[in-house]
C-alpha positions as CSV (number, residue, x, y, z in Angstrom):
1,X,-19.1,-24.7,11.3
2,X,-21.0,-25.5,8.2
3,X,-23.9,-23.4,9.7
4,X,-21.4,-20.5,10.0
5,X,-20.5,-20.8,6.4
6,X,-24.2,-20.6,5.4
7,X,-24.8,-17.7,7.7
8,X,-22.0,-15.8,6.0
9,X,-23.3,-16.5,2.5
10,X,-26.9,-15.5,3.6
11,X,-25.6,-12.3,5.2
12,X,-23.7,-11.1,2.2
13,X,-26.5,-12.2,-0.2
14,X,-28.9,-10.0,1.8
15,X,-26.5,-7.1,1.7
16,X,-26.3,-7.5,-2.1
17,X,-30.1,-7.3,-2.5
18,X,-30.2,-4.3,-0.1
19,X,-27.3,-2.5,-1.9
20,X,-28.9,-3.2,-5.4
21,X,-32.2,-1.7,-4.3
22,X,-30.6,1.4,-3.4
23,X,-27.9,1.6,-6.1
24,X,-28.1,4.4,-8.8
25,X,-27.3,3.9,-12.4
26,X,-23.6,4.7,-12.8
27,X,-22.9,8.2,-14.2
28,X,-19.5,9.8,-14.5
29,X,-18.8,12.7,-12.3
30,X,-18.7,16.0,-14.4
31,X,-19.0,18.6,-11.6
32,X,-15.4,20.2,-11.2
33,X,-16.4,22.6,-8.6
34,X,-14.0,22.5,-5.5
35,X,-16.9,21.7,-3.3
36,X,-18.6,19.3,-5.6
37,X,-18.6,15.6,-6.0
38,X,-15.9,13.5,-7.6
39,X,-15.8,9.8,-8.3
40,X,-13.3,7.5,-6.6
41,X,-10.6,6.3,-9.1
42,X,-11.2,3.4,-11.1
43,X,-8.6,0.7,-10.2
44,X,-7.4,-1.7,-12.9
45,X,-5.6,-4.9,-11.6
46,X,-3.9,-7.8,-13.2
47,X,-4.5,-10.2,-10.3
48,X,-6.0,-12.8,-12.8
49,X,-3.1,-12.4,-15.2
50,X,-5.1,-10.0,-17.3
51,X,-6.3,-6.5,-16.8
52,X,-9.7,-6.2,-15.0
53,X,-11.5,-3.7,-13.0
54,X,-11.0,-4.1,-9.4
55,X,-14.7,-4.1,-8.8
56,X,-15.3,-6.9,-11.3
57,X,-12.6,-9.2,-10.0
58,X,-13.8,-12.0,-7.9
59,X,-11.1,-11.9,-5.4
60,X,-10.6,-10.3,-2.1
61,X,-7.9,-7.8,-3.3
62,X,-6.3,-4.7,-1.9
63,X,-4.7,-2.4,-4.5
64,X,-2.5,0.7,-4.1
65,X,-1.6,3.1,-7.0
66,X,1.3,5.5,-7.0
67,X,-0.8,8.5,-5.9
68,X,-2.0,6.8,-2.8
69,X,1.5,5.6,-2.0
70,X,2.8,9.0,-2.3
71,X,0.1,10.6,-0.3
72,X,0.8,8.2,2.5
73,X,4.7,8.3,2.0
74,X,4.8,4.5,1.6
75,X,8.4,3.8,0.5
76,X,8.4,0.0,1.1
77,X,6.6,-3.0,2.0
78,X,7.0,-2.5,5.7
79,X,5.2,1.0,5.5
80,X,2.0,-0.9,4.5
81,X,1.8,-2.4,8.0
82,X,-1.6,-2.3,9.4
83,X,-3.2,-0.7,6.2
84,X,-4.7,-3.9,4.9
85,X,-7.5,-6.1,6.6
86,X,-6.2,-9.2,8.4
87,X,-2.7,-8.7,6.8
88,X,0.1,-8.6,9.5
89,X,3.4,-7.2,8.3
90,X,6.0,-7.4,11.0
91,X,7.3,-3.9,11.8
92,X,10.5,-5.4,13.1
93,X,12.5,-8.3,11.8
94,X,16.0,-9.7,11.9
95,X,17.3,-7.3,9.2
96,X,16.0,-4.5,7.2
97,X,15.5,-6.3,3.9
98,X,14.0,-9.5,5.6
99,X,10.3,-9.4,6.0
100,X,7.7,-11.9,7.6
101,X,4.0,-11.9,6.9
102,X,0.9,-13.3,8.3
103,X,-2.5,-13.2,6.3
104,X,-5.8,-14.2,7.7
105,X,-4.1,-15.7,10.7
106,X,-1.5,-17.8,8.9
107,X,2.1,-16.7,8.3
108,X,5.8,-17.9,8.6
109,X,7.5,-16.4,11.4
110,X,10.8,-18.0,10.7
111,X,12.4,-15.9,8.0
112,X,14.6,-18.7,6.4
113,X,11.5,-20.8,5.8
114,X,9.7,-20.7,2.6
115,X,6.8,-18.3,2.8
116,X,3.0,-18.9,2.8
117,X,2.5,-15.6,1.1
118,X,4.0,-15.6,-2.5
119,X,5.8,-12.5,-3.2
120,X,6.2,-11.4,-6.9
121,X,8.1,-8.4,-8.3
122,X,7.2,-7.6,-12.0
123,X,5.7,-11.3,-12.3
124,X,8.9,-12.8,-10.9
125,X,8.6,-15.1,-7.9
126,X,10.8,-14.4,-4.9
127,X,11.4,-17.7,-3.1
128,X,12.8,-16.5,0.3
129,X,11.5,-14.0,2.9
130,X,15.1,-12.9,3.2
131,X,15.5,-10.0,0.8
132,X,11.8,-9.7,0.3
133,X,11.3,-6.3,2.0
134,X,11.3,-4.3,-1.2
135,X,12.0,-0.5,-1.3
136,X,9.8,1.2,-3.9
137,X,10.6,3.6,-6.6
138,X,8.4,4.4,-9.6
139,X,5.7,1.8,-8.8
140,X,2.7,1.3,-11.1
141,X,0.7,-0.7,-8.5
142,X,0.8,-3.0,-5.6
143,X,-1.8,-5.7,-5.1
144,X,-2.4,-7.9,-2.1
145,X,-4.5,-11.1,-3.1
146,X,-6.0,-12.5,0.1
147,X,-6.9,-16.2,0.3
148,X,-5.0,-19.1,-1.3
149,X,-4.0,-18.6,-4.9
150,X,-3.5,-22.2,-5.7
151,X,-4.4,-22.0,-9.4
152,X,-2.7,-19.0,-11.1
153,X,0.1,-18.4,-8.6
154,X,0.4,-21.7,-6.8
155,X,3.7,-22.0,-5.2
156,X,3.7,-21.1,-1.6
157,X,0.6,-19.0,-1.9
158,X,-1.7,-20.9,0.5
159,X,-2.3,-17.7,2.4
160,X,-2.3,-15.3,-0.6
161,X,-0.1,-13.4,-2.8
162,X,1.7,-9.9,-2.9
163,X,2.3,-8.5,-6.3
164,X,4.7,-5.5,-6.7
165,X,4.5,-3.9,-10.2
166,X,6.9,-1.3,-11.3
167,X,6.4,1.0,-14.3
168,X,7.6,-0.2,-17.7
169,X,9.6,2.3,-19.8
170,X,7.4,4.3,-22.2
171,X,7.9,6.5,-25.3
172,X,7.9,9.8,-23.4
173,X,11.1,11.2,-21.6
174,X,10.6,11.4,-18.0
175,X,12.8,12.1,-15.1
176,X,12.3,12.5,-11.3
177,X,14.5,13.0,-8.1
178,X,13.7,13.0,-4.5
179,X,16.1,14.0,-1.7
180,X,14.9,13.6,2.0
181,X,16.5,14.5,5.3
182,X,15.1,13.6,8.6
183,X,15.5,12.5,12.2
184,X,18.1,10.2,13.4
185,X,20.3,11.3,10.5
186,X,18.1,9.9,7.9
187,X,18.9,10.4,4.2
188,X,16.6,9.2,1.5
189,X,17.5,9.6,-2.2
190,X,15.2,8.3,-5.1
191,X,15.9,9.0,-8.7
192,X,14.6,7.9,-12.1
193,X,15.2,8.6,-15.7
194,X,13.2,7.1,-18.6
195,X,12.6,7.6,-22.2
196,X,12.9,6.5,-25.9
197,X,16.3,5.2,-27.1
198,X,15.1,4.2,-30.7
199,X,11.8,6.1,-31.5
200,X,8.9,3.8,-31.5
201,X,11.1,0.5,-31.0
202,X,13.3,0.8,-28.0
203,X,12.8,2.5,-24.5
204,X,14.6,2.2,-21.2
205,X,14.6,3.4,-17.6
206,X,17.1,3.6,-14.8
207,X,16.3,4.0,-11.0
208,X,18.4,4.3,-7.9
209,X,17.5,4.3,-4.1
210,X,19.8,5.4,-1.3
211,X,18.3,5.0,2.2
212,X,20.4,5.6,5.2
213,X,19.6,6.2,8.9
214,X,21.3,6.1,12.3
215,X,20.3,3.6,14.9
216,X,17.3,4.1,17.2
217,X,18.6,1.9,20.1
218,X,22.0,2.3,22.0
219,X,24.1,-0.6,22.9
220,X,26.5,0.4,25.9
221,X,28.3,-2.9,25.4
222,X,29.4,-1.9,22.0
223,X,29.2,1.8,22.8
224,X,27.4,2.9,19.7
225,X,24.0,3.0,18.2
226,X,22.4,-0.2,16.8
227,X,19.5,-1.0,14.4
228,X,20.9,1.2,11.6
229,X,19.9,1.3,8.0
230,X,22.2,1.6,5.0
231,X,20.9,0.5,1.7
232,X,21.4,1.0,-1.9
233,X,19.3,-0.3,-4.8
234,X,19.3,-0.1,-8.6
235,X,16.9,-1.2,-11.3
236,X,17.3,-1.0,-15.1
237,X,14.7,-1.8,-17.7
238,X,14.9,-2.1,-21.5
239,X,11.8,-2.4,-23.6
240,X,11.8,-3.5,-27.3
241,X,8.7,-3.3,-29.3
242,X,9.7,-4.0,-32.9
243,X,6.1,-4.6,-34.0
244,X,2.6,-4.2,-32.5
245,X,2.5,-7.9,-31.7
246,X,5.9,-8.4,-29.9
247,X,6.8,-6.8,-26.6
248,X,10.3,-7.7,-25.0
249,X,11.1,-6.5,-21.5
250,X,14.6,-6.9,-19.9
251,X,14.8,-6.0,-16.2
252,X,17.9,-6.0,-14.0
253,X,17.8,-5.4,-10.3
254,X,20.7,-5.1,-7.7
255,X,20.7,-4.5,-4.0
256,X,23.5,-3.7,-1.5
257,X,22.4,-3.7,2.0
258,X,24.7,-2.9,4.9
259,X,22.1,-2.2,7.6
260,X,22.6,-3.8,11.1
261,X,21.0,-7.1,11.9
262,X,18.5,-6.7,14.7
263,X,19.6,-5.8,18.2
264,X,17.0,-7.0,20.7
265,X,15.9,-5.2,23.9
266,X,16.5,-7.7,26.9
267,X,14.1,-7.5,29.7
268,X,16.8,-8.3,32.2
269,X,19.0,-5.3,32.2
270,X,22.0,-4.2,34.4
271,X,21.0,-2.2,37.4
272,X,17.5,-3.7,37.6
273,X,16.0,-0.9,35.5
274,X,14.6,-1.2,32.0
275,X,15.1,1.1,28.9
276,X,13.1,0.4,25.7
277,X,16.1,1.9,23.8
278,X,18.8,-0.2,25.0
279,X,20.4,-3.5,23.9
280,X,23.3,-5.0,25.6
281,X,24.2,-7.5,23.0
282,X,28.0,-8.1,22.8
283,X,27.7,-9.2,19.2
284,X,28.6,-6.5,16.5
285,X,25.4,-6.8,14.4
286,X,27.1,-6.9,10.9
287,X,25.1,-7.8,7.9
288,X,26.4,-7.8,4.3
289,X,23.7,-8.7,1.9
290,X,24.3,-8.5,-1.9
291,X,21.3,-9.3,-4.1
292,X,20.8,-9.5,-7.9
293,X,18.1,-10.6,-10.2
294,X,17.3,-10.4,-13.9
295,X,14.3,-11.3,-16.1
296,X,13.3,-11.5,-19.6
297,X,9.5,-11.0,-20.3
298,X,8.4,-11.7,-24.0
299,X,4.8,-11.1,-25.0
300,X,3.5,-12.1,-28.3
301,X,0.0,-11.6,-29.9
302,X,-0.8,-14.9,-32.0
303,X,-4.0,-13.2,-33.2
304,X,-6.7,-11.0,-31.7
305,X,-7.7,-13.6,-29.3
306,X,-4.6,-15.4,-28.1
307,X,-1.5,-14.1,-26.6
308,X,1.5,-16.0,-25.4
309,X,3.8,-14.8,-22.6
310,X,7.1,-16.1,-21.4
311,X,8.8,-14.9,-18.1
312,X,12.4,-16.3,-17.6
313,X,14.3,-15.1,-14.5
314,X,17.4,-15.7,-12.5
315,X,18.1,-14.3,-9.2
316,X,19.7,-14.7,-5.6
317,X,21.4,-13.3,-2.8
318,X,24.7,-13.7,-0.8
319,X,24.3,-12.8,2.9
320,X,27.8,-13.2,4.4
321,X,27.9,-12.5,7.2
322,X,25.0,-12.0,9.1
323,X,25.6,-11.9,12.9
324,X,23.1,-11.6,15.6
325,X,22.7,-12.1,19.4
326,X,19.6,-13.9,20.0
327,X,19.0,-12.7,23.6
328,X,20.2,-8.9,23.7
329,X,22.3,-9.4,26.9
330,X,26.0,-8.9,27.5
331,X,26.6,-12.6,27.9
332,X,27.0,-15.7,25.8
333,X,23.6,-17.2,25.8
334,X,22.5,-17.4,22.2
335,X,24.7,-16.2,19.4
336,X,24.6,-17.0,15.6
337,X,27.2,-16.2,13.0
338,X,25.8,-17.1,9.5
339,X,26.4,-17.4,5.9
340,X,23.3,-17.6,3.6
341,X,23.5,-18.0,-0.2
342,X,20.5,-18.3,-2.4
343,X,20.3,-18.8,-6.2
344,X,17.3,-19.6,-8.3
345,X,16.0,-19.9,-11.8
346,X,12.2,-19.6,-12.8
347,X,10.6,-20.2,-16.1
348,X,6.9,-19.6,-16.7
349,X,5.0,-19.8,-20.0
350,X,1.3,-18.6,-20.3
351,X,-1.2,-18.9,-23.2
352,X,-3.9,-16.3,-22.5
353,X,-7.3,-16.2,-24.4
354,X,-10.2,-13.8,-24.7
355,X,-13.1,-14.9,-26.8
356,X,-15.7,-12.6,-25.5
357,X,-17.8,-14.8,-23.3
358,X,-14.7,-17.0,-22.7
359,X,-11.4,-16.0,-21.2
360,X,-8.7,-18.1,-19.9
361,X,-5.1,-18.3,-18.6
362,X,-3.1,-21.4,-18.9
363,X,0.6,-22.2,-18.4
364,X,3.7,-24.0,-17.2
365,X,5.9,-23.1,-14.3
366,X,9.3,-24.3,-13.3
367,X,11.7,-23.3,-10.5
368,X,15.1,-24.4,-9.4
369,X,16.5,-23.1,-6.1
370,X,19.7,-23.8,-4.2
371,X,19.7,-22.6,-0.7
372,X,23.0,-22.8,1.2
373,X,23.3,-22.4,5.0
374,X,26.3,-22.2,7.2
375,X,25.3,-21.2,10.6
376,X,27.7,-21.2,13.7
377,X,25.5,-21.4,16.8
378,X,26.4,-20.9,20.4
379,X,23.6,-21.7,22.8
380,X,23.3,-22.1,26.5
381,X,21.7,-25.3,27.5
382,X,19.4,-24.1,30.4
383,X,18.7,-20.9,32.5
384,X,20.9,-22.3,35.4
385,X,24.0,-22.5,33.2
386,X,25.8,-19.5,34.5
387,X,29.5,-20.7,34.9
388,X,31.6,-17.6,34.0
389,X,34.2,-19.9,32.6
390,X,31.7,-21.1,29.9
391,X,32.1,-24.8,30.8
392,X,31.5,-26.7,27.5
393,X,29.0,-29.1,29.1
394,X,26.6,-26.3,29.7
395,X,26.7,-25.0,26.2
396,X,26.1,-26.2,22.5
397,X,28.7,-25.0,20.0
398,X,27.7,-26.3,16.6
399,X,27.9,-25.6,12.9
400,X,25.1,-26.2,10.6
401,X,26.3,-26.7,7.0
402,X,23.6,-27.7,4.5
403,X,22.2,-27.2,1.1
404,X,18.6,-27.5,0.0
405,X,18.0,-28.1,-3.7
406,X,14.4,-27.8,-5.0
407,X,13.0,-28.4,-8.2
408,X,9.3,-27.4,-8.6
409,X,7.0,-28.0,-11.6
410,X,3.5,-26.9,-12.3
411,X,0.9,-27.1,-15.0
412,X,-2.1,-24.8,-14.4
413,X,-5.3,-23.4,-16.2
414,X,-8.2,-21.1,-15.2
415,X,-11.2,-20.0,-17.4
416,X,-14.1,-17.8,-17.0
417,X,-17.3,-18.2,-18.8
418,X,-20.0,-15.5,-18.9
419,X,-23.2,-17.6,-18.7
420,X,-25.4,-14.4,-19.1
421,X,-24.7,-10.7,-18.9
422,X,-24.8,-10.9,-15.1
423,X,-23.6,-14.4,-14.2
424,X,-20.1,-15.7,-14.9
425,X,-18.4,-19.0,-13.8
426,X,-14.7,-19.7,-13.2
427,X,-13.0,-22.9,-12.8
428,X,-9.3,-23.6,-12.5
429,X,-7.0,-26.4,-11.7
430,X,-3.1,-26.6,-10.9
431,X,-0.9,-29.6,-10.7
432,X,2.3,-29.3,-8.6
433,X,5.3,-31.5,-8.2
434,X,8.1,-30.6,-5.9
435,X,11.4,-32.4,-5.5
436,X,13.7,-31.6,-2.6
437,X,17.2,-32.7,-1.8
438,X,18.8,-32.0,1.6
439,X,22.5,-32.5,1.9
440,X,24.1,-31.7,5.4
441,X,27.7,-31.8,7.0
442,X,27.4,-30.5,10.4
443,X,30.4,-30.0,12.7
444,X,31.2,-29.4,16.5
445,X,32.8,-26.2,17.5
446,X,34.9,-24.8,20.1
447,X,34.3,-21.4,21.7
448,X,36.7,-19.8,19.3
449,X,34.7,-21.2,16.3
450,X,37.2,-23.9,15.4
451,X,36.1,-27.3,14.3
452,X,36.9,-30.0,16.8
453,X,34.6,-32.8,15.5
454,X,32.0,-34.1,13.3
455,X,28.3,-33.8,14.3
456,X,26.2,-35.3,11.6
457,X,26.4,-35.8,7.8
458,X,24.2,-37.3,5.1
459,X,21.4,-36.5,2.7
460,X,17.7,-37.0,2.4
461,X,15.2,-36.4,-0.5
462,X,11.5,-36.6,-1.0
463,X,8.9,-35.6,-3.8
464,X,5.4,-34.1,-3.0
465,X,2.6,-33.6,-5.4
466,X,-0.8,-31.9,-5.2
467,X,-3.7,-30.8,-7.3
468,X,-5.5,-27.6,-6.3
469,X,-8.8,-26.5,-7.8
470,X,-10.6,-23.3,-7.7
471,X,-14.3,-22.7,-8.5
472,X,-16.1,-19.3,-8.4
473,X,-19.5,-18.0,-9.3
474,X,-19.9,-14.3,-9.7
475,X,-23.2,-12.4,-10.2
476,X,-23.7,-8.6,-11.1
477,X,-26.8,-7.7,-9.1
478,X,-26.6,-4.1,-10.5
479,X,-24.1,-2.1,-12.6
480,X,-22.5,-1.1,-9.3
481,X,-22.9,-4.2,-7.1
482,X,-21.5,-7.6,-7.7
483,X,-21.1,-10.7,-5.5
484,X,-18.9,-13.9,-5.8
485,X,-18.8,-17.2,-3.9
486,X,-15.6,-19.3,-4.2
487,X,-14.0,-22.6,-3.2
488,X,-10.3,-23.1,-3.5
489,X,-7.5,-25.1,-2.1
490,X,-3.8,-24.1,-1.5
491,X,-0.7,-26.1,-1.0
492,X,2.7,-25.5,0.5
493,X,5.2,-28.4,-0.1
494,X,7.0,-30.2,2.7
495,X,10.7,-30.0,3.3
496,X,13.6,-30.7,5.6
497,X,14.5,-28.8,8.9
498,X,17.8,-27.1,8.2
499,X,18.3,-26.2,11.7
500,X,18.5,-29.9,12.7
501,X,21.6,-31.0,14.6
502,X,20.4,-34.6,15.3
503,X,20.6,-37.2,12.4
504,X,17.0,-38.5,12.9
505,X,15.6,-35.0,12.7
506,X,17.7,-33.9,9.7
507,X,16.4,-36.9,7.6
508,X,12.9,-36.7,8.8
509,X,10.8,-34.5,6.4
510,X,7.8,-32.4,7.7
511,X,4.7,-32.8,5.8
512,X,2.9,-30.3,3.1
513,X,0.6,-27.9,4.4
514,X,-2.9,-27.8,2.9
515,X,-5.8,-25.3,3.1
516,X,-9.3,-25.6,1.9
517,X,-11.1,-22.2,1.6
518,X,-14.7,-21.0,1.3
519,X,-15.3,-17.4,0.7
520,X,-17.8,-14.9,-0.5
521,X,-17.6,-11.2,-1.1
522,X,-19.5,-8.0,-2.2
523,X,-18.0,-5.3,-4.4
524,X,-20.1,-2.2,-4.3
525,X,-20.2,1.4,-5.6
526,X,-22.7,4.0,-4.7
527,X,-23.7,7.8,-4.7
528,X,-22.6,8.1,-8.5
529,X,-19.4,6.3,-7.6
530,X,-18.2,8.6,-4.9
531,X,-18.2,5.6,-2.5
532,X,-16.6,2.2,-2.9
533,X,-17.1,-0.6,-0.4
534,X,-16.0,-4.1,-0.6
535,X,-16.8,-6.9,1.8
536,X,-15.5,-10.4,2.1
537,X,-16.1,-13.3,4.5
538,X,-14.1,-16.4,4.6
539,X,-13.5,-19.7,6.3
540,X,-9.9,-21.5,6.2
541,X,-9.4,-25.2,7.1
542,X,-5.7,-26.1,7.4
543,X,-4.2,-29.4,7.4
544,X,-0.7,-30.2,8.7
545,X,0.1,-26.5,9.3
546,X,3.8,-26.0,9.0
547,X,5.3,-24.6,12.4
548,X,8.6,-23.8,13.9
549,X,8.8,-24.4,17.7
550,X,11.3,-24.5,20.6
551,X,11.8,-28.1,22.0
552,X,13.3,-28.0,25.5
553,X,14.4,-31.6,25.2
554,X,16.2,-30.9,22.0
555,X,17.5,-27.6,23.2
556,X,16.7,-25.8,20.0
557,X,14.2,-24.9,17.3
558,X,12.6,-27.5,15.2
559,X,10.4,-27.8,12.4
560,X,7.1,-29.7,12.1
561,X,3.4,-29.8,11.6
562,X,0.5,-28.9,13.8
563,X,-2.2,-31.3,12.9
564,X,-5.2,-28.9,12.2
565,X,-6.1,-25.3,12.4
566,X,-8.9,-23.2,11.2
567,X,-9.5,-19.5,10.6
568,X,-12.6,-17.4,9.8
569,X,-13.3,-13.7,9.5
570,X,-14.8,-10.7,7.7
571,X,-13.0,-7.8,5.9
572,X,-14.3,-4.4,4.8
573,X,-12.5,-2.0,2.7
574,X,-14.0,1.5,1.8
575,X,-13.0,4.6,-0.1
576,X,-15.0,7.8,-0.4
577,X,-14.6,11.0,-2.4
578,X,-17.3,13.3,-0.7
579,X,-15.8,16.5,-2.5
580,X,-13.1,17.2,-5.0
581,X,-10.7,18.1,-2.2
582,X,-11.5,15.4,0.3
583,X,-10.6,11.7,0.2
584,X,-11.5,9.2,2.8
585,X,-10.7,5.5,3.6
586,X,-11.7,3.0,6.2
587,X,-10.8,-0.7,6.5
588,X,-11.7,-3.3,9.1
589,X,-10.8,-6.8,9.7
590,X,-12.2,-9.3,12.1
591,X,-10.5,-12.7,12.7
592,X,-10.8,-15.9,14.5
593,X,-7.8,-18.2,14.3
594,X,-7.0,-21.3,16.4
595,X,-5.1,-24.5,16.4
596,X,-7.6,-27.5,16.5
597,X,-4.8,-30.1,17.0
598,X,-1.2,-29.2,17.9
599,X,0.6,-31.7,20.0
600,X,3.9,-31.2,21.6
601,X,3.9,-27.4,20.9
602,X,6.0,-26.7,23.9
603,X,7.7,-30.2,24.3
604,X,6.4,-33.6,25.1
605,X,2.9,-33.3,26.8
606,X,2.7,-29.5,26.2
607,X,0.0,-29.2,23.7
608,X,-1.7,-26.1,22.0
609,X,-5.0,-27.5,21.1
610,X,-7.6,-24.5,21.1
611,X,-4.8,-21.9,21.4
612,X,-4.7,-18.9,19.2
613,X,-2.5,-18.7,16.1
614,X,0.5,-16.5,16.3
615,X,0.2,-12.9,14.9
616,X,-3.5,-13.0,14.5
617,X,-5.3,-10.0,16.0
618,X,-8.9,-10.4,16.6
619,X,-9.5,-6.7,15.2
620,X,-7.6,-4.6,12.9
621,X,-8.7,-1.1,11.8
622,X,-7.3,1.5,9.5
623,X,-8.3,4.8,8.2
624,X,-7.3,8.0,6.4
625,X,-8.0,11.4,5.0
626,X,-6.3,13.4,2.4
627,X,-7.3,17.1,2.0
628,X,-6.4,19.5,-0.5
629,X,-6.2,22.5,1.8
630,X,-7.7,25.8,0.4
631,X,-5.0,28.1,1.5
632,X,-4.1,31.4,-0.1
633,X,-0.6,30.6,-0.9
634,X,1.3,30.2,-4.3
635,X,0.9,26.4,-5.4
636,X,-1.2,24.0,-3.5
637,X,-1.2,22.1,-0.2
638,X,-2.3,18.6,0.4
639,X,-2.5,17.2,4.0
640,X,-2.9,13.5,4.8
641,X,-3.4,11.4,8.0
642,X,-3.6,7.7,8.2
643,X,-4.2,5.7,11.3
644,X,-4.0,2.0,12.4
645,X,-5.0,0.0,15.3
646,X,-5.0,-3.7,16.1
647,X,-6.0,-5.7,19.1
648,X,-3.5,-7.8,21.2
649,X,-1.8,-11.0,19.7
650,X,0.3,-13.9,21.0
651,X,3.9,-14.7,20.0
652,X,3.9,-18.3,21.0
653,X,1.4,-21.1,20.6
654,X,1.9,-22.0,24.4
655,X,1.6,-18.6,26.2
656,X,3.4,-18.5,29.5
657,X,1.5,-17.9,32.8
658,X,3.1,-14.7,33.3
659,X,2.0,-13.3,29.9
660,X,5.5,-12.9,28.7
661,X,4.2,-14.0,25.1
662,X,1.4,-11.6,25.0
663,X,1.7,-8.6,22.8
664,X,-0.6,-5.7,23.8
665,X,-3.1,-3.9,21.5
666,X,-1.6,-0.8,19.9
667,X,-2.1,1.9,17.2
668,X,-0.1,4.2,15.0
669,X,-0.6,7.5,13.4
670,X,1.2,8.8,10.4
671,X,0.9,12.0,8.4
672,X,2.1,14.1,5.4
673,X,1.9,17.7,4.3
674,X,2.8,18.4,0.7
675,X,3.4,21.7,-0.9
676,X,3.5,21.8,-4.7
677,X,5.0,24.9,-6.1
678,X,3.3,27.1,-8.8
679,X,5.8,25.3,-11.1
680,X,4.3,21.9,-10.6
681,X,7.6,20.2,-11.4
682,X,8.7,21.0,-7.7
683,X,7.3,19.9,-4.4
684,X,8.3,19.6,-0.8
685,X,6.9,17.0,1.5
686,X,7.0,16.8,5.3
687,X,6.1,13.3,6.5
688,X,5.9,11.9,10.1
689,X,5.6,8.3,11.1
690,X,4.4,7.0,14.6
691,X,3.3,10.5,15.5
692,X,2.0,9.5,18.9
693,X,5.2,7.8,19.7
694,X,3.7,4.4,20.5
695,X,6.3,2.5,22.4
696,X,4.5,-0.9,23.2
697,X,6.3,-4.1,22.1
698,X,5.6,-5.5,18.8
699,X,7.3,-8.7,19.3
700,X,8.2,-10.9,22.4
701,X,10.3,-13.9,22.8
702,X,10.4,-15.9,26.0
703,X,12.2,-19.2,26.4
704,X,12.3,-20.4,30.1
705,X,14.6,-23.2,29.5
706,X,17.5,-20.9,28.4
707,X,16.4,-17.8,30.1
708,X,16.1,-15.8,27.0
709,X,13.4,-13.0,27.2
710,X,13.6,-10.0,24.8
711,X,11.4,-7.4,23.3
712,X,11.3,-5.5,20.0
713,X,9.7,-2.1,19.9
714,X,8.7,0.0,16.9
715,X,10.7,2.9,15.6
716,X,10.1,6.0,17.7
717,X,8.5,9.1,16.2
718,X,10.4,10.1,13.0
719,X,10.1,12.8,10.4
720,X,11.5,13.3,6.9
721,X,11.7,16.4,4.7
722,X,11.7,15.6,1.0
723,X,12.4,18.0,-1.9
724,X,10.9,16.5,-5.1
725,X,11.4,17.3,-8.7
726,X,9.6,15.6,-11.7
727,X,10.0,16.3,-15.4
């Protein structure tokens, strides 16, 4: 494997020399003729906690600005699925506002577990995947940082970080509104107003989202459509700038989600046939999620070189109830009636310096989280338990009632020194300490949900610590070609299994997850900056990879660790502007991801050593075009197409002999046409998703011991017509 790392480094170094020999001196594009050249847009990111040019940032990073998102009609995180190399965003999850991720082969498929991809909204850390599927309104930028971010972001960022940055209120009055109507009764409303309150001192903004859609699946048992969407979200910002040195921002967010919990499509359907748009679940898919968060960001310039920044946040959600049937059949096989409640407080203080050759970011981070679970679970013990009288001996009726309290502390620092005009070196270090307390009081239920006995009760606690370093060298071969080489480590703390119904498993902590990463990358521009091409190659070595697996002896899901795993791959992102009217992009990711040591993955004696990691396609490709169509009509017309394709994946570490856990390769095509009126305040956009109506399964769950076998399919072809007004 060491040979592979050296080959990757030599390969990218050779490309750097070749690109440097061909690169021209940068020159701004000045030709405004419609058929002439135009430079790709310069992208400024804040991935290193300071504003830097994307092309001079020594991280594998994908960034999307508001125009790109509008051209592709990307309205939420899930709409980005397939558009970022080696980044898997599940197209289907247990609810609309719950999202799971896998990056470079590693992810967290159990949505109640802590993520391996850290999600930040306006610099505030979101500790759970429940409620992390953000709907967008008035975005400034999205950044996806690939690879462990163990220094600046730290907590649960061993795979990477997703940063969502919304626009701060400014001094100019601004307002916009969008109203969309579409297939399956879709209604989409997005509105914003922003402007000064006290000239030069105080500004504010208010935004609102309403997103509603009928179901795309029919349930004959319940006699109505399921997988419906019904969401409202609000955000308010107040920005106070009493002096040039002081900037204070107050942000409040609220979300009300009454969308359905997911209704699965069972493979075993009445009459022996199969319909991809049928679920037979007997459980009403009710979900009531209320989420709120608030933050205060204070920035103060101590002098021309030093700035201090404080981010204080409080947030959480109450998800009560969330009911779902984990089999999709009109029979009691696996049913869950759940109440989740999460509350968290975070505090981060940064000291950032810029002394020309030396720049640095240092800080302190603290998080307290209380995660409450009450889960009533009804599970058939095995596939032969078909007694119509529901004999108690053939079923488990249990209530999990537990609280996980987490206190996380971190001290971090990262500095970059420009050794020469071309060479810069970066070093970083983070110390993390996490204390977790697990309190549980589980009950035994009857079929009516009444408590008839005590199961287990007790508490457990444990503390984990880690030091995660980072070292990077970056060399600017030419003004348009740079290369970086980095070594970094990531850490995800251990914890306790809140699904455990046995005392020994409830008090047994699972171990922390560690990753060591080697990476090298090229960032290039060519043809007078009409082409941008960025390449990254990486190798990840995982120790004690955290996993959730079904144990047939335990008759339930368990939490534990795989011994070792490794992933390596290559990522290419390109963007081109061949003419003023045409924009092109093309991305490709290649990934190899396997478990090296994973004993007992399918129960005692069933190992997964050498098997592929879940949700890790070998290939994923995406590309798109935007075209300002030269039509002789009033106003202007812009058309866009974007396509994605990925090779097949597995949904289990121990694939079944019949291939039930294999998910086939598949592709998606989306498009938009936007007409902007002669009065540019008005526009109309027609957008379509899954134009080719791909109907291959995107997830598959097969559990022979209980007879559960269900699939999930992507939404069918949908369209939306949106009227837009911006002032």
